[in-house]
C-alpha positions, 0 to 999 in steps of 0.5 A: 678641814683638809681642803683649805690645807690642800688648797694652801699647799697647791697655791704654794707650789704654783707660786714657787714654780711661777717665781722659779721660772724667772730665776737665772743662774749666775754667769754668762749666757753667751756660751763658749767664748772664742779663744784667740792668741795665747788662749787658743794656742794653750788649748791647742798645745794641751790637745797636741800633748794629749794626742801625740805624747800621752796617748796609749801608743805615744812615747810618754804614756802613763808618765806624769807631766811635771816641770822636768818632763815639760823641759825635756819635751821643750828640748825635743825629747822624745822626737815627735813629728809636728808642724811648726804651728803645733810646736809653737802651741805646745811650747805655749802650753808647757811654758804657761803651765809650768812657768818656764 
């Protein structure tokens, strides 16, 4: 009597595994998309802020980034050495993030 039940369960498992192999997750299968323009500048600005302003040895370590702090950074406080491209990317990041 247990044999038909075992056979039914085995068939069920095989059927589920067979159907599951055709299932696809929602979303794009393209991987990471190339970021250009403002999106690339935003990401670069975010990295620059983390590496040059908020790291352990940086001037704004442990300070919460908010609108008023973003405005100070945009005015050049604290003075951190950056290239022109880095400065522009940081401006894009802060202005978009805080709608300045």
